[in-house]
Structures are given as C-alpha cells and as structure tokens.
DOZA-960071 format. One record per residue (C-alpha): residue number from 1; residue in three letters; x, y, z. Coordinates in steps of 0.02 Angstrom, whole numbers, plus 32768, in hexadecimal, padded with zeros to 4 digits. Example, Ala and Ser with C-alpha at 12.3 -4.5 7.8 and 13.67 -1.06 7.14 Angstrom:
REM residues 2
+-----+-----+------+------+------+
!   k !   r !    u !    v !    w !
+-----+-----+------+------+------+
!   1 ! ala ! 8267 ! 7F1F ! 8186 !
!   2 ! ser ! 82AC ! 7FCB ! 8165 !
+-----+-----+------+------+------+
END
This chain:
REM residues 343
+-----+-----+------+------+------+
!   k !   r !    u !    v !    w !
+-----+-----+------+------+------+
!   1 ! met ! 813A ! 8677 ! 8000 !
!   2 ! gly ! 812E ! 86E5 ! 8098 !
!   3 ! phe ! 816D ! 8709 ! 8144 !
!   4 ! phe ! 8110 ! 8677 ! 8191 !
!   5 ! asp ! 8159 ! 85F5 ! 811D !
!   6 ! phe ! 81CF ! 85B6 ! 81A2 !
!   7 ! leu ! 8133 ! 8583 ! 8204 !
!   8 ! thr ! 80FD ! 850E ! 8179 !
!   9 ! glu ! 8142 ! 845F ! 8169 !
!  10 ! asp ! 8138 ! 83F3 ! 80CD !
!  11 ! ile ! 8109 ! 833C ! 80E1 !
!  12 ! ala ! 80DB ! 82B3 ! 8066 !
!  13 ! ile ! 806A ! 8227 ! 80A0 !
!  14 ! asp ! 804A ! 817D ! 8054 !
!  15 ! leu ! 7FAB ! 814E ! 80B0 !
!  16 ! gly ! 7FA4 ! 8094 ! 8090 !
!  17 ! thr ! 7F2C ! 800C ! 80C7 !
!  18 ! ala ! 7FBB ! 7FA8 ! 8112 !
!  19 ! asn ! 8042 ! 802A ! 8136 !
!  20 ! thr ! 804C ! 80E7 ! 8144 !
!  21 ! leu ! 80EE ! 813B ! 8110 !
!  22 ! ile ! 811B ! 81F2 ! 8127 !
!  23 ! val ! 81A7 ! 8250 ! 80D1 !
!  24 ! his ! 81ED ! 82F0 ! 811D !
!  25 ! asn ! 8284 ! 834E ! 80D8 !
!  26 ! gly ! 82A0 ! 82C7 ! 8055 !
!  27 ! lys ! 82AE ! 823A ! 80D6 !
!  28 ! val ! 8231 ! 81B4 ! 810A !
!  29 ! val ! 8214 ! 81E1 ! 81C0 !
!  30 ! val ! 817C ! 8174 ! 81E7 !
!  31 ! asp ! 815F ! 80C4 ! 81A8 !
!  32 ! ser ! 80DA ! 806F ! 8210 !
!  33 ! pro ! 804A ! 7FF6 ! 81FC !
!  34 ! ser ! 7FA2 ! 804F ! 81E5 !
!  35 ! ile ! 7F56 ! 8007 ! 8283 !
!  36 ! val ! 7F07 ! 805B ! 8319 !
!  37 ! ala ! 7EDE ! 8010 ! 83C3 !
!  38 ! arg ! 7E4A ! 805E ! 841B !
!  39 ! asp ! 7E0C ! 804A ! 84CE !
!  40 ! arg ! 7D55 ! 801A ! 84BF !
!  41 ! thr ! 7D21 ! 805F ! 8567 !
!  42 ! thr ! 7D6A ! 810E ! 8554 !
!  43 ! gly ! 7D72 ! 8115 ! 8497 !
!  44 ! lys ! 7E26 ! 8154 ! 84A3 !
!  45 ! ile ! 7EAE ! 811F ! 842A !
!  46 ! ile ! 7F32 ! 80C4 ! 8490 !
!  47 ! ala ! 7FAE ! 8093 ! 8408 !
!  48 ! val ! 7FD0 ! 80AB ! 834F !
!  49 ! gly ! 8046 ! 805D ! 82D2 !
!  50 ! lys ! 80C2 ! 7FD7 ! 8307 !
!  51 ! glu ! 8085 ! 7FD7 ! 83BB !
!  52 ! ala ! 7FD1 ! 7FBA ! 8384 !
!  53 ! ala ! 8009 ! 7F36 ! 8307 !
!  54 ! met ! 8057 ! 7ED1 ! 8395 !
!  55 ! met ! 7FAC ! 7ECE ! 83E9 !
!  56 ! gln ! 7F51 ! 7E91 ! 834E !
!  57 ! gly ! 7EF5 ! 7DEE ! 8371 !
!  58 ! lys ! 7F2E ! 7DEF ! 8426 !
!  59 ! thr ! 7EB6 ! 7E6B ! 8475 !
!  60 ! his ! 7E31 ! 7E54 ! 84FB !
!  61 ! glu ! 7D81 ! 7E98 ! 84EB !
!  62 ! asn ! 7DAB ! 7F47 ! 8528 !
!  63 ! ile ! 7E2D ! 7F65 ! 84A1 !
!  64 ! lys ! 7E05 ! 7F62 ! 83E9 !
!  65 ! thr ! 7E84 ! 7F6D ! 835C !
!  66 ! ile ! 7E42 ! 7FC9 ! 82C3 !
!  67 ! arg ! 7E88 ! 7FDF ! 8216 !
!  68 ! pro ! 7E41 ! 808A ! 81EA !
!  69 ! leu ! 7E5F ! 8072 ! 812F !
!  70 ! lys ! 7E0A ! 7FEE ! 80C8 !
!  71 ! asp ! 7E2D ! 7FCF ! 8010 !
!  72 ! gly ! 7E9A ! 806B ! 800B !
!  73 ! val ! 7E14 ! 80E2 ! 804B !
!  74 ! ile ! 7DE3 ! 8124 ! 80F6 !
!  75 ! ala ! 7D65 ! 80B0 ! 8149 !
!  76 ! asp ! 7D6E ! 80F4 ! 81FA !
!  77 ! phe ! 7D79 ! 81B1 ! 81F1 !
!  78 ! asp ! 7D9B ! 81D4 ! 82A8 !
!  79 ! ala ! 7E21 ! 814D ! 82BD !
!  80 ! ser ! 7E7A ! 817E ! 821C !
!  81 ! glu ! 7E82 ! 8234 ! 8250 !
!  82 ! lys ! 7ECA ! 8209 ! 82FA !
!  83 ! met ! 7F45 ! 8192 ! 82A8 !
!  84 ! ile ! 7F82 ! 8216 ! 822C !
!  85 ! ser ! 7F97 ! 8298 ! 82B4 !
!  86 ! met ! 7FF6 ! 8220 ! 8324 !
!  87 ! phe ! 8069 ! 81EE ! 8295 !
!  88 ! ile ! 8089 ! 82A6 ! 826D !
!  89 ! arg ! 80B7 ! 82C3 ! 8323 !
!  90 ! glu ! 8138 ! 8237 ! 8315 !
!  91 ! ile ! 819B ! 8296 ! 8290 !
!  92 ! pro ! 8240 ! 82BB ! 82EA !
!  93 ! ala ! 8255 ! 836D ! 82A5 !
!  94 ! leu ! 81A5 ! 839F ! 82D9 !
!  95 ! lys ! 81B8 ! 8358 ! 8389 !
!  96 ! lys ! 8235 ! 83E0 ! 83B5 !
!  97 ! lys ! 81BF ! 846D ! 8383 !
!  98 ! leu ! 8163 ! 84CC ! 840B !
!  99 ! phe ! 80C3 ! 84D7 ! 83A6 !
! 100 ! thr ! 807E ! 8471 ! 8318 !
! 101 ! pro ! 80AC ! 84BE ! 8271 !
! 102 ! ser ! 802C ! 84C8 ! 81E7 !
! 103 ! leu ! 804D ! 8442 ! 8166 !
! 104 ! arg ! 8057 ! 843B ! 80AB !
! 105 ! met ! 8030 ! 8388 ! 8079 !
! 106 ! val ! 802A ! 8318 ! 7FE3 !
! 107 ! ile ! 7FC5 ! 827B ! 8005 !
! 108 ! cys ! 7FB7 ! 81DE ! 7F9D !
! 109 ! ile ! 7F0C ! 819C ! 7F69 !
! 110 ! pro ! 7ED6 ! 8103 ! 7F03 !
! 111 ! ser ! 7EAB ! 8129 ! 7E4E !
! 112 ! gly ! 7DFD ! 80DB ! 7E5D !
! 113 ! ile ! 7DCA ! 814D ! 7EED !
! 114 ! thr ! 7D22 ! 81A8 ! 7EEC !
! 115 ! glu ! 7D04 ! 8262 ! 7F0B !
! 116 ! val ! 7CBE ! 823F ! 7FB8 !
! 117 ! glu ! 7D54 ! 81D5 ! 7FEB !
! 118 ! met ! 7DC7 ! 825B ! 7FA7 !
! 119 ! arg ! 7D72 ! 82DE ! 8014 !
! 120 ! ala ! 7D84 ! 826D ! 80AC !
! 121 ! val ! 7E41 ! 8267 ! 8093 !
! 122 ! arg ! 7E49 ! 8323 ! 8078 !
! 123 ! asp ! 7DDE ! 8348 ! 8112 !
! 124 ! ser ! 7E48 ! 82D5 ! 817E !
! 125 ! ala ! 7EE5 ! 832F ! 8146 !
! 126 ! glu ! 7E9C ! 83DC ! 8164 !
! 127 ! arg ! 7E69 ! 83AA ! 8213 !
! 128 ! val ! 7F1C ! 837E ! 8241 !
! 129 ! asn ! 7F57 ! 842E ! 8214 !
! 130 ! gly ! 7F6A ! 8415 ! 8158 !
! 131 ! lys ! 7F6C ! 84C3 ! 810C !
! 132 ! glu ! 7F8A ! 848E ! 8059 !
! 133 ! val ! 7F54 ! 83DD ! 802D !
! 134 ! tyr ! 7F7C ! 838F ! 7F85 !
! 135 ! leu ! 7F49 ! 82E1 ! 7F4E !
! 136 ! ile ! 7FA4 ! 8272 ! 7ED2 !
! 137 ! his ! 7F6E ! 81CC ! 7E88 !
! 138 ! glu ! 7FD3 ! 8136 ! 7EC3 !
! 139 ! pro ! 800D ! 80F3 ! 7E1A !
! 140 ! met ! 8048 ! 81A1 ! 7DEC !
! 141 ! ala ! 80AB ! 81B1 ! 7E8E !
! 142 ! ala ! 80F2 ! 8102 ! 7E74 !
! 143 ! ala ! 812C ! 8131 ! 7DC4 !
! 144 ! ile ! 8183 ! 81CD ! 7E04 !
! 145 ! gly ! 81CF ! 8169 ! 7E94 !
! 146 ! ile ! 8214 ! 80E4 ! 7E1E !
! 147 ! gly ! 826B ! 816D ! 7DBC !
! 148 ! ile ! 8202 ! 816F ! 7D1D !
! 149 ! asp ! 81F9 ! 8216 ! 7CC3 !
! 150 ! ile ! 813C ! 8221 ! 7CBE !
! 151 ! met ! 8136 ! 82C2 ! 7C5B !
! 152 ! gln ! 817A ! 826D ! 7BBE !
! 153 ! pro ! 8103 ! 8242 ! 7B2F !
! 154 ! lys ! 8126 ! 818C ! 7B52 !
! 155 ! gly ! 80BA ! 8103 ! 7B9C !
! 156 ! asn ! 80EB ! 80AE ! 7C3F !
! 157 ! met ! 8088 ! 8029 ! 7C9B !
! 158 ! ile ! 8089 ! 8023 ! 7D58 !
! 159 ! val ! 803E ! 7F9A ! 7DC5 !
! 160 ! asp ! 803A ! 7FCE ! 7E7B !
! 161 ! ile ! 8005 ! 7F3F ! 7EEE !
! 162 ! gly ! 7FE3 ! 7F86 ! 7F9A !
! 163 ! gly ! 7F86 ! 7F44 ! 8031 !
! 164 ! gly ! 7ED3 ! 7F6D ! 7FFE !
! 165 ! thr ! 7ED8 ! 7F8D ! 7F43 !
! 166 ! thr ! 7F3C ! 7F64 ! 7EA9 !
! 167 ! glu ! 7F4D ! 7FFE ! 7E3B !
! 168 ! ile ! 7F75 ! 7FE4 ! 7D85 !
! 169 ! ala ! 7F92 ! 807B ! 7D18 !
! 170 ! val ! 7FDA ! 80AE ! 7C70 !
! 171 ! ile ! 802D ! 8157 ! 7C81 !
! 172 ! ala ! 8063 ! 81D1 ! 7BF9 !
! 173 ! leu ! 807E ! 828E ! 7BF1 !
! 174 ! gly ! 8065 ! 82A4 ! 7CAC !
! 175 ! gly ! 7FB8 ! 8255 ! 7CAB !
! 176 ! ile ! 7F62 ! 81AD ! 7CC2 !
! 177 ! val ! 7F25 ! 8171 ! 7C19 !
! 178 ! cys ! 7ECC ! 80D5 ! 7C55 !
! 179 ! asp ! 7EC6 ! 8087 ! 7D00 !
! 180 ! lys ! 7E75 ! 7FFF ! 7D65 !
! 181 ! ser ! 7E68 ! 7FEF ! 7E20 !
! 182 ! val ! 7E3D ! 7F43 ! 7E65 !
! 183 ! lys ! 7E20 ! 7F17 ! 7F1A !
! 184 ! ile ! 7E91 ! 7E80 ! 7F12 !
! 185 ! ala ! 7F36 ! 7E9F ! 7F6B !
! 186 ! gly ! 7F9C ! 7E73 ! 8005 !
! 187 ! asp ! 7F07 ! 7E65 ! 807C !
! 188 ! val ! 7EAD ! 7DED ! 8008 !
! 189 ! phe ! 7F4B ! 7D84 ! 7FF8 !
! 190 ! thr ! 7F54 ! 7D7B ! 80B7 !
! 191 ! asn ! 7E9D ! 7D45 ! 80C3 !
! 192 ! asp ! 7EBB ! 7CC1 ! 803E !
! 193 ! ile ! 7F44 ! 7C77 ! 80AB !
! 194 ! val ! 7ED3 ! 7C77 ! 8145 !
! 195 ! tyr ! 7E4D ! 7C1D ! 80E1 !
! 196 ! tyr ! 7EC8 ! 7BA0 ! 8097 !
! 197 ! met ! 7F0F ! 7B72 ! 8142 !
! 198 ! arg ! 7E5E ! 7B56 ! 8185 !
! 199 ! thr ! 7E21 ! 7AEB ! 80F5 !
! 200 ! gln ! 7EC0 ! 7A87 ! 80CF !
! 201 ! his ! 7F11 ! 7A75 ! 817A !
! 202 ! asn ! 7E7F ! 7A91 ! 81F2 !
! 203 ! leu ! 7EEC ! 7B17 ! 823F !
! 204 ! tyr ! 7EA4 ! 7BBD ! 8274 !
! 205 ! val ! 7F27 ! 7C47 ! 8265 !
! 206 ! gly ! 7F16 ! 7D00 ! 8284 !
! 207 ! glu ! 7F35 ! 7D8F ! 820D !
! 208 ! arg ! 7FE2 ! 7DB4 ! 8251 !
! 209 ! thr ! 801B ! 7CFF ! 823A !
! 210 ! ala ! 7FD4 ! 7CFB ! 818A !
! 211 ! glu ! 8031 ! 7D9B ! 8162 !
! 212 ! lys ! 80D1 ! 7D4C ! 81A3 !
! 213 ! ile ! 80B5 ! 7CB2 ! 8135 !
! 214 ! lys ! 8099 ! 7D22 ! 809E !
! 215 ! ile ! 813C ! 7D80 ! 80BC !
! 216 ! gln ! 81A7 ! 7CE8 ! 80E6 !
! 217 ! ile ! 816D ! 7C69 ! 8066 !
! 218 ! gly ! 80EA ! 7CBF ! 7FFB !
! 219 ! ala ! 80F9 ! 7C9A ! 7F41 !
! 220 ! ala ! 8096 ! 7CBC ! 7EA3 !
! 221 ! thr ! 80D3 ! 7C24 ! 7E44 !
! 222 ! glu ! 80FE ! 7B70 ! 7E72 !
! 223 ! asp ! 81A3 ! 7B6A ! 7E14 !
! 224 ! leu ! 821B ! 7BE2 ! 7E68 !
! 225 ! glu ! 82D4 ! 7BDE ! 7E41 !
! 226 ! val ! 8305 ! 7C06 ! 7EF4 !
! 227 ! pro ! 827C ! 7BBC ! 7F61 !
! 228 ! pro ! 826D ! 7BF9 ! 8016 !
! 229 ! glu ! 827E ! 7B79 ! 80A2 !
! 230 ! glu ! 81E4 ! 7B26 ! 80EC !
! 231 ! met ! 8195 ! 7B7E ! 817E !
! 232 ! asn ! 8149 ! 7B43 ! 8221 !
! 233 ! val ! 80A0 ! 7B92 ! 8243 !
! 234 ! gln ! 8049 ! 7B90 ! 82EB !
! 235 ! gly ! 7F90 ! 7BAA ! 8304 !
! 236 ! arg ! 7EF5 ! 7B59 ! 834C !
! 237 ! asp ! 7EBA ! 7AAF ! 8312 !
! 238 ! leu ! 7E06 ! 7AC0 ! 82D9 !
! 239 ! leu ! 7DDB ! 7A0B ! 8303 !
! 240 ! thr ! 7E25 ! 79F9 ! 83B1 !
! 241 ! gly ! 7E31 ! 7AAF ! 83E4 !
! 242 ! lys ! 7EE6 ! 7A94 ! 841B !
! 243 ! pro ! 7F78 ! 7AFF ! 83E0 !
! 244 ! lys ! 7FDA ! 7AA4 ! 8358 !
! 245 ! glu ! 8067 ! 7ABC ! 82DC !
! 246 ! val ! 8070 ! 7A8C ! 8224 !
! 247 ! lys ! 80FC ! 7A9A ! 81A4 !
! 248 ! ile ! 80D2 ! 7AEC ! 80FE !
! 249 ! gly ! 8132 ! 7B13 ! 8060 !
! 250 ! tyr ! 8127 ! 7B9E ! 7FE0 !
! 251 ! arg ! 80CC ! 7B30 ! 7F61 !
! 252 ! glu ! 8035 ! 7B26 ! 7FD2 !
! 253 ! ile ! 8030 ! 7BE3 ! 7FE3 !
! 254 ! ala ! 803F ! 7BF6 ! 7F26 !
! 255 ! lys ! 7FA4 ! 7B88 ! 7F18 !
! 256 ! ala ! 7F49 ! 7BED ! 7F9C !
! 257 ! leu ! 7F6C ! 7C92 ! 7F44 !
! 258 ! asp ! 7F4F ! 7C55 ! 7E93 !
! 259 ! lys ! 7E9C ! 7C93 ! 7E7D !
! 260 ! ser ! 7EC1 ! 7D42 ! 7EBC !
! 261 ! ile ! 7F5D ! 7D54 ! 7E52 !
! 262 ! leu ! 7EF8 ! 7D1D ! 7DBB !
! 263 ! arg ! 7E84 ! 7DB0 ! 7DDA !
! 264 ! val ! 7F18 ! 7E28 ! 7DE2 !
! 265 ! glu ! 7F56 ! 7DDE ! 7D3E !
! 266 ! asp ! 7EAB ! 7DF7 ! 7CEE !
! 267 ! ala ! 7EA8 ! 7EAC ! 7D26 !
! 268 ! val ! 7F53 ! 7EC9 ! 7CD9 !
! 269 ! met ! 7F1A ! 7E78 ! 7C37 !
! 270 ! glu ! 7E7C ! 7EE1 ! 7C36 !
! 271 ! thr ! 7EDE ! 7F82 ! 7C4C !
! 272 ! leu ! 7F53 ! 7F4E ! 7BC0 !
! 273 ! ser ! 7EBE ! 7F2E ! 7B4F !
! 274 ! gln ! 7E7F ! 7FE0 ! 7B6E !
! 275 ! thr ! 7F27 ! 8030 ! 7B49 !
! 276 ! pro ! 7F30 ! 809B ! 7AAA !
! 277 ! pro ! 7F9E ! 8046 ! 7A25 !
! 278 ! glu ! 802B ! 80C7 ! 7A27 !
! 279 ! leu ! 803F ! 80B4 ! 7AE3 !
! 280 ! ala ! 8032 ! 7FF7 ! 7AD6 !
! 281 ! ala ! 80C8 ! 7FFF ! 7A61 !
! 282 ! asp ! 8128 ! 8061 ! 7AE7 !
! 283 ! ile ! 80F9 ! 7FE4 ! 7B6E !
! 284 ! tyr ! 8137 ! 7F57 ! 7AFE !
! 285 ! asn ! 81E3 ! 7FA9 ! 7B06 !
! 286 ! thr ! 81E4 ! 7FE6 ! 7BBA !
! 287 ! gly ! 8187 ! 7F56 ! 7C0F !
! 288 ! ile ! 8121 ! 7F5C ! 7CAE !
! 289 ! tyr ! 815C ! 7FA4 ! 7D54 !
! 290 ! leu ! 8124 ! 7F58 ! 7DFA !
! 291 ! ala ! 811D ! 7FB9 ! 7E9D !
! 292 ! gly ! 80CC ! 7FA4 ! 7F48 !
! 293 ! gly ! 80E6 ! 7F1D ! 7FCB !
! 294 ! gly ! 8084 ! 7E9B ! 7F69 !
! 295 ! ser ! 8102 ! 7EA0 ! 7EDC !
! 296 ! met ! 8180 ! 7E4D ! 7F51 !
! 297 ! leu ! 811F ! 7DAA ! 7F45 !
! 298 ! arg ! 819C ! 7D2B ! 7F03 !
! 299 ! gly ! 8187 ! 7D02 ! 7E4B !
! 300 ! leu ! 80FE ! 7D82 ! 7E2B !
! 301 ! asp ! 8168 ! 7DE2 ! 7DAC !
! 302 ! lys ! 818D ! 7D40 ! 7D50 !
! 303 ! arg ! 80D6 ! 7D0E ! 7D4E !
! 304 ! leu ! 809B ! 7DB7 ! 7D0D !
! 305 ! ser ! 8124 ! 7DB4 ! 7C8B !
! 306 ! gln ! 80EA ! 7D0A ! 7C4B !
! 307 ! lys ! 8036 ! 7D45 ! 7C45 !
! 308 ! thr ! 8057 ! 7DE9 ! 7BE9 !
! 309 ! asp ! 80F2 ! 7DB8 ! 7B84 !
! 310 ! leu ! 8141 ! 7E5A ! 7BC1 !
! 311 ! pro ! 81D8 ! 7E7A ! 7C2E !
! 312 ! val ! 81A5 ! 7E9D ! 7CE3 !
! 313 ! tyr ! 8214 ! 7F01 ! 7D59 !
! 314 ! ile ! 8202 ! 7F13 ! 7E15 !
! 315 ! ala ! 822A ! 7FC0 ! 7E5A !
! 316 ! glu ! 82BC ! 7FC9 ! 7ED2 !
! 317 ! asp ! 8276 ! 7FD5 ! 7F82 !
! 318 ! pro ! 81C3 ! 7FBB ! 7F40 !
! 319 ! leu ! 8175 ! 7FDF ! 7FEA !
! 320 ! arg ! 81B3 ! 8092 ! 7FE4 !
! 321 ! ala ! 81A2 ! 80B9 ! 7F2B !
! 322 ! val ! 80FB ! 8110 ! 7F43 !
! 323 ! val ! 8130 ! 817A ! 7FD7 !
! 324 ! arg ! 81D3 ! 81A8 ! 7F7F !
! 325 ! gly ! 816F ! 81E4 ! 7EEB !
! 326 ! thr ! 80FB ! 8246 ! 7F5D !
! 327 ! gly ! 8193 ! 8297 ! 7FAE !
! 328 ! leu ! 81DC ! 82C6 ! 7F04 !
! 329 ! thr ! 8136 ! 8311 ! 7ED1 !
! 330 ! leu ! 8136 ! 837B ! 7F6F !
! 331 ! lys ! 81E7 ! 83B5 ! 7F4C !
! 332 ! asn ! 81BE ! 83E8 ! 7E98 !
! 333 ! leu ! 810A ! 8421 ! 7EAE !
! 334 ! asp ! 8113 ! 849C ! 7E1D !
! 335 ! lys ! 8152 ! 8417 ! 7DA5 !
! 336 ! tyr ! 80D0 ! 8397 ! 7DD7 !
! 337 ! lys ! 803C ! 840E ! 7DF3 !
! 338 ! ser ! 7FE1 ! 83C0 ! 7D5D !
! 339 ! val ! 7FF8 ! 8310 ! 7DA3 !
! 340 ! leu ! 7F9B ! 8332 ! 7E45 !
! 341 ! ala ! 7EE8 ! 82F5 ! 7E57 !
! 342 ! his ! 7E6E ! 8385 ! 7E4E !
! 343 ! lys ! 7DD6 ! 839A ! 7EBD !
+-----+-----+------+------+------+
END
C-alpha cells in the first residue's frame, strides 16, 4: 500500500469463449460476446462485443468477424489483446479518468490449460496495463461465485459448462482434488444444431440462428414437464437454394444434442470415479452444482441427476457465477491467495 494506490484499479475478468464479463467495484460492468470484427484491408479492429456479434455471418469480404478465444484459450493473440483493452476502456468509472490507471486483475482460466496458454493470458493482461495479474481456475471461481465455502475440509463437485469447455472439478480445502476439462460445451451444441438442420431438414442455418434455436427451444431430454413452444426457423434450402422456413420442436433439438450431452455425462462419471472415497461421501450429501451458460439447457439437471443418482443444482444466474467468484477473489485476495493458479 503506498501513495500511488489511488492510481491502481481492481478488475476481475471472466475471459470466456462465448462471452467476456468484467467486474469493477463489485458490479458487472461489461458483459459482451467475445467477438471482434476486423477490416481486412487495413487490419484495424472496427467493432467488438455486441456490435461485432450483430455482424457475424453478415459480413462482406473486407470485414472478418473473429472469435479470439477457442476452447477457452487464446487462439488469436492480437485480436484478444485488442478486445480486452477495448472492453476495459468501456468500464464507466475508467472512462472518466484522464489517464489509464494501472490495473490489478484476476482472470479466469480453464482448469485444463497448459503453461504456454497460461502465459498467453498473462502476457495479454500485462500489455493492457496489468500491473498485478492473478489467474484463477474456472471451476474454483464458479464454486466461490455459487457461495460454497471452499476452504472447508468437505468435497464439492462443480460442473461449469461454458462456450468452449466443460470444466468438472471436485474441490476441497481450497484446492482442486480431481478435475476434467472436456472440449464439449455451448459451441459444440450450436454446431450440432447446424448439422442437424442440414441433414434432417435440408436447411442451411448460420451460427447465430443455431444459437437462437439453442436458447429458445434447446433441451437435453425429450420429456420436459414444461415444454417450450415450437419455433419457426428461416435459412437457405440446400436443394433449391431458396430461402425457406421450417417449424421445429424441442424434441428434435434434444435428439440433435444427445451425443454431445452423453460425452459430458461420461466426463462427469469419470471424475466421480476418480474421487477419493471420503470426498465421494460428501458429494453424495451435497450433490452436484451446475454453472455456466450451458447449464441453462432445459432438462440437463434432470438428466445428469438420473445418470449419477445424485441431486443436481443449477446456480442462480449461472452465466455470471464464474465472474462473481472472480470478483470475490479479487476483493479478498489475502484469503484466497492459495486458490490462485501459480505460474
């Protein structure tokens, strides 16, 4: 603590494959899709976040939309750096400042990340004025965000289904006892829907439309108690080339997603089979917690519960559980020092 502390701002970032969220002063100040639009001729970034997401699938050859993160890690270094710095500039409290303050950051990373990928995240953060950069594993942040006391000698199981990866971890005493990171998550579900529409309806739909289908009528099981209404989907007919519309119901989407959800189930079962017996006994009593956008898929909790014979709970506001946990870690850095990922 010194004289220049007022020049330092604390921010927590959940750098996700699908969405990037930033917490500043305990509030979520940025919640935008992780998409960048770049002008091919000049190489300049022309839009990030929501604005770039609107352009997705609708660009001409001079504009390219990029998702800088793939499977939870940085795939395009330059674009991700520009994206982070533009998001940081959007923070209302920092806009008013005359000069950019140096930043103390806690950033979320997938648990299956390699040393090289970890360094890429750290370097990106340091380039956007990050003075102190701390990294925390996603399932750990999700557990803190849900409100679990992770320091207790008690086992808790977290399944965090994001855009690029599904992180499954058993946490006790402020550490990850066993974990599994699989690259089956929201993006794969979206691609499954695109493939299904092509093969079953001869309808070619874009990623944005598939995402919309997933949110409106996506389901993990064919027997829902409160089924969503059927949805009209427009796209291009693969046989005639004309635009056309078809009506689809949630049962079809459940079929389309079945294989991918099976793989998530298998990963959960595998993690359970690696859990030490004392912690398995705790999990039997506490159940499994779901976080991340993918956990909002209708009927997924029920399906996992049937597979594991354990109670399954969805976090409130699952999309923000991870970033909330990251924010809490930042607030109580001394308490959670041992939880942070080391270099």
